[in-house]
C-alpha positions as CSV (number, residue, x, y, z in Angstrom):
1,M,81.6,108.1,272.3
2,K,82.4,111.6,271.1
3,I,85.0,110.3,268.7
4,F,82.5,107.8,267.3
5,K,79.8,110.4,266.9
6,L,82.3,112.8,265.1
7,F,83.5,109.8,262.8
8,L,79.9,108.9,261.9
9,S,79.0,112.5,261.2
10,L,82.1,112.9,258.9
11,F,81.0,109.6,257.3
12,L,77.5,110.8,256.5
13,V,78.6,114.3,255.3
14,C,81.5,113.3,253.3
15,S,80.3,110.1,251.8
16,F,76.6,110.2,251.1
17,T,75.3,113.7,251.5
18,T,75.6,116.7,249.2
19,I,75.3,120.4,249.4
20,P,71.6,121.6,249.6
21,A,71.6,122.9,246.0
22,Q,72.3,119.3,245.0
23,Q,69.8,117.6,247.1
24,N,67.0,118.1,244.6
25,E,69.1,116.5,241.8
26,V,69.1,113.1,243.5
27,V,67.3,110.6,241.1
28,I,66.0,107.3,242.2
29,K,67.0,104.7,239.7
30,T,65.1,101.5,239.3
31,I,66.9,98.4,238.2
32,Q,64.9,95.1,237.7
33,V,66.8,92.2,239.4
34,S,64.3,89.4,239.0
35,N,60.6,89.0,238.2
36,S,59.5,90.5,241.4
37,V,62.7,92.0,242.9
38,Y,64.1,95.4,242.2
39,M,67.1,97.5,243.3
40,L,66.6,101.2,243.8
41,V,69.7,103.3,243.7
42,G,69.7,106.9,245.0
43,Q,71.9,108.5,247.7
44,G,73.0,106.2,250.4
45,G,72.6,102.3,250.7
46,N,71.1,100.5,247.8
47,I,67.4,99.5,248.5
48,G,65.9,96.3,247.6
49,V,62.2,95.9,246.8
50,S,59.9,92.9,246.4
51,V,56.5,93.3,244.9
52,G,53.7,90.9,244.5
53,D,50.2,89.8,245.7
54,D,51.0,90.3,249.4
55,G,52.3,93.9,249.0
56,V,55.6,95.6,249.1
57,F,58.6,94.4,251.0
58,V,61.6,96.8,251.3
59,I,65.3,96.5,252.4
60,D,66.7,99.9,253.7
61,D,65.3,103.3,253.1
62,Q,68.2,105.7,252.7
63,F,67.7,109.3,254.0
64,A,64.4,110.8,255.2
65,R,64.4,113.7,252.8
66,L,64.5,111.1,249.8
67,T,61.3,109.2,251.0
68,P,58.9,111.0,248.6
69,K,61.2,110.1,245.7
70,I,61.6,106.5,246.9
71,L,57.8,106.2,247.4
72,D,57.2,107.5,243.9
73,A,59.7,104.9,242.5
74,I,58.0,102.2,244.4
75,K,54.5,103.1,243.2
76,E,55.7,102.7,239.7
77,L,56.3,99.0,240.6
78,S,53.2,98.3,242.7
79,D,50.0,100.0,243.9
80,K,49.9,97.8,247.0
81,P,51.0,99.0,250.4
82,I,54.4,98.6,251.9
83,Q,54.1,96.0,254.5
84,Y,57.7,95.6,255.8
85,V,61.0,97.5,255.8
86,V,64.1,95.5,256.9
87,N,67.1,97.5,258.1
88,T,70.5,95.7,257.2
89,H,72.1,97.8,259.9
90,F,71.7,101.0,261.9
91,H,73.7,103.6,259.8
92,G,71.6,106.6,258.9
93,D,72.1,106.1,255.0
94,H,70.1,102.9,255.5
95,T,67.6,103.8,258.1
96,G,67.0,107.5,257.8
97,G,63.7,107.0,256.1
98,N,62.3,104.6,258.8
99,A,60.0,107.1,260.4
100,N,58.5,108.2,257.1
101,M,58.0,104.5,256.0
102,E,56.4,103.8,259.3
103,K,53.9,106.6,258.8
104,V,52.7,105.0,255.5
105,G,52.1,101.8,257.4
106,A,55.3,99.8,257.1
107,K,56.6,97.7,260.0
108,I,60.3,97.9,260.7
109,I,62.3,94.8,260.9
110,A,65.9,94.6,262.1
111,H,68.5,92.9,264.4
112,D,68.3,93.3,268.1
113,N,71.4,95.5,268.1
114,V,69.9,97.8,265.5
115,Y,67.0,98.5,267.8
116,K,69.5,99.1,270.6
117,R,71.4,101.6,268.7
118,L,68.5,103.3,267.2
119,S,66.6,103.6,270.4
120,E,69.7,105.5,271.8
121,G,68.7,108.3,269.6
122,K,66.5,111.4,270.3
123,T,63.3,110.0,268.7
124,T,61.2,106.9,269.2
125,E,59.9,107.2,265.6
126,G,60.9,104.6,263.1
127,L,62.1,102.0,265.5
128,P,62.0,98.3,264.5
129,V,58.8,96.5,265.8
130,I,60.1,93.1,265.0
131,T,63.6,92.1,265.9
132,F,65.7,89.0,265.8
133,N,68.9,87.6,267.1
134,D,70.3,85.0,264.6
135,K,67.9,84.4,261.7
136,L,64.3,85.1,260.5
137,S,62.2,83.6,257.9
138,V,59.7,85.9,255.9
139,H,57.1,84.4,253.6
140,I,56.0,87.1,251.2
141,N,55.1,87.5,247.6
142,G,55.3,83.8,246.8
143,E,58.7,83.0,248.2
144,L,60.7,82.5,251.4
145,V,63.1,85.3,252.2
146,L,65.9,84.2,254.5
147,V,67.1,87.1,256.8
148,F,70.3,86.2,258.6
149,H,72.8,88.0,261.0
150,T,76.5,88.0,260.5
151,D,78.5,88.6,263.7
152,N,80.7,91.7,264.1
153,A,81.2,92.3,260.3
154,H,80.4,95.9,259.1
155,T,78.7,96.5,262.5
156,D,77.4,94.3,265.4
157,G,73.9,94.3,263.9
158,D,74.3,93.3,260.2
159,A,71.7,91.4,258.4
160,M,71.8,89.9,254.8
161,L,68.7,88.8,253.0
162,Y,68.3,85.9,250.4
163,F,65.3,85.6,248.1
164,T,65.1,81.8,247.7
165,E,63.0,81.7,244.5
166,S,64.2,84.8,242.9
167,N,67.8,83.9,243.7
168,V,68.7,87.4,244.8
169,L,71.0,88.3,247.8
170,H,71.0,91.7,249.5
171,T,74.2,92.0,251.4
172,G,73.8,95.4,253.1
173,D,77.2,96.9,253.7
174,N,78.8,93.6,253.9
175,Y,79.7,94.3,250.3
176,F,81.0,97.5,248.6
177,Y,81.3,96.8,245.0
178,K,84.8,97.3,243.7
179,R,85.6,99.6,246.7
180,Y,87.3,99.3,250.1
181,P,84.7,98.6,252.6
182,Y,83.7,100.7,255.6
183,I,84.3,98.5,258.7
184,D,82.8,100.4,261.7
185,V,85.1,99.1,264.4
186,N,83.5,101.5,267.0
187,S,80.2,99.9,266.4
188,G,81.3,96.2,266.6
189,G,82.6,95.7,263.1
190,S,85.8,93.8,262.4
191,I,87.8,92.6,259.4
192,D,87.5,89.0,260.6
193,G,83.8,89.3,261.1
194,Y,83.5,90.9,257.7
195,I,85.6,88.2,256.1
196,N,83.3,85.5,257.7
197,A,80.2,87.2,256.6
198,V,81.2,87.2,253.0
199,K,82.1,83.5,253.3
200,K,78.7,82.8,254.9
201,A,76.9,84.6,252.1
202,L,79.0,82.7,249.3
203,M,77.9,79.5,250.8
204,V,74.2,80.4,250.3
205,I,74.2,81.6,246.7
206,D,75.3,80.1,243.4
207,E,76.8,81.3,240.1
208,N,73.4,82.5,238.9
209,T,72.6,84.7,242.0
210,K,72.1,88.4,241.5
211,I,73.7,90.4,244.3
212,I,72.5,93.8,245.5
213,P,75.4,95.3,247.4
214,G,75.2,97.9,250.0
215,H,76.8,100.3,247.7
216,G,77.8,100.0,244.0
217,N,76.6,98.2,241.0
218,L,74.4,95.0,240.7
219,S,76.8,92.1,241.1
220,N,77.3,88.3,241.1
221,K,79.0,85.6,242.9
222,A,82.3,85.7,241.0
223,E,82.6,89.5,241.8
224,Y,81.8,88.8,245.4
225,A,84.4,86.2,245.6
226,S,87.0,88.6,244.1
227,F,85.9,91.1,246.9
228,L,86.6,88.3,249.5
229,E,90.1,87.8,247.9
230,M,90.9,91.5,248.3
231,L,89.7,91.4,252.0
232,T,91.8,88.3,252.7
233,L,95.0,89.7,251.1
234,L,94.8,92.9,252.9
235,R,94.2,91.3,256.1
236,T,97.2,89.0,255.6
237,N,99.5,91.8,254.6
238,V,98.6,94.0,257.8
239,Q,98.9,91.0,260.0
240,A,102.3,90.3,258.6
241,E,103.4,93.8,259.3
242,I,102.0,93.6,262.8
243,D,104.0,90.4,263.4
244,K,107.2,92.4,262.3
245,G,106.5,94.8,265.2
246,K,105.4,97.7,262.9
247,T,103.4,100.4,264.5
248,E,100.0,101.8,263.4
249,D,101.6,104.7,261.6
250,D,104.2,102.3,259.9
251,I,101.2,100.4,258.5
252,V,99.0,103.4,257.7
253,N,102.1,104.8,255.7
254,N,103.0,101.6,254.0
255,T,101.3,101.8,250.5
256,A,102.7,98.4,249.5
257,I,100.1,96.7,251.7
258,T,97.2,97.9,249.4
259,K,99.1,98.6,246.2
260,Q,97.3,95.9,244.1
261,Y,93.8,97.3,244.8
262,D,94.9,100.8,244.9
263,N,96.0,100.3,241.3
264,L,92.4,99.1,240.6
265,N,90.9,102.3,242.1
266,Y,89.3,100.7,245.2
267,S,89.9,104.0,247.1
268,W,86.9,106.3,247.3
269,N,86.0,109.5,249.0
270,F,85.5,108.1,252.5
271,I,87.6,104.9,252.6
272,N,90.9,105.6,250.9
273,S,93.9,103.2,251.0
274,E,95.2,104.9,254.2
275,K,91.9,104.5,256.0
276,I,91.5,100.8,255.1
277,R,95.0,100.0,256.3
278,R,94.2,101.9,259.6
279,T,90.9,100.2,260.0
280,I,92.4,96.7,259.5
281,Y,95.2,97.4,261.9
282,L,92.7,98.7,264.6
283,S,90.5,95.7,264.1
284,L,93.4,93.2,264.5
285,T,94.9,94.9,267.5
286,K,91.7,96.0,269.3
287,N,91.6,93.1,271.7
């Protein structure tokens, strides 16, 4: 548990936070995805926002300190109250604003395991009040939003959301656009579960679907399918080395495993090529 907490702390510090002098420089950028769905980009996981007659429906809420800026961005889209916030998983760069959103009247929705993990923290504020196991249907702003769980992918509590009329998919961290993904093995994530999650999502969408990834640019089905090809190839390459009797260090140091995508700059400040090779190795050998 101590190792996991240190790992998560490093993740948040190195990947998504900045030094105090830079915090005021974070700008929330609004991107229109469909007639009623928007993507907010700031610091942390991409936020989804649906606006309409029923009010505002939000997916993830980044960090607590950014809530005022996020609320300002939402007010530019709608003067109606925020009805619900859905957490795609429990990591702080997606749930850090929960307590603030709760204070402005939003009800938090998440998978059962997200409630479990968040409730283990030091505060009871911002906990989900509606949880689900497998799937959930939300009827809001003139459309059905399908909320579905993916088993042991990025974590053990992941949810993706599909707006059936707008034809928009929010993947949470089951998609890092043109980057190696963070697979939180210590929190139930796995390479096989991650691959299955992407396959599941690709079955739901079509060539015209707009995809809001957990991190990175607005995307589409073709790019998501390419992301799946990367995951599948890296898994195959690592498994082949395991089958040869190679050790963890052998695989971590074998740059040939990820060379194709290293050359495409898929490494980033938290998950570089060494870390993705280690993560896949640990996932495949954990049991």
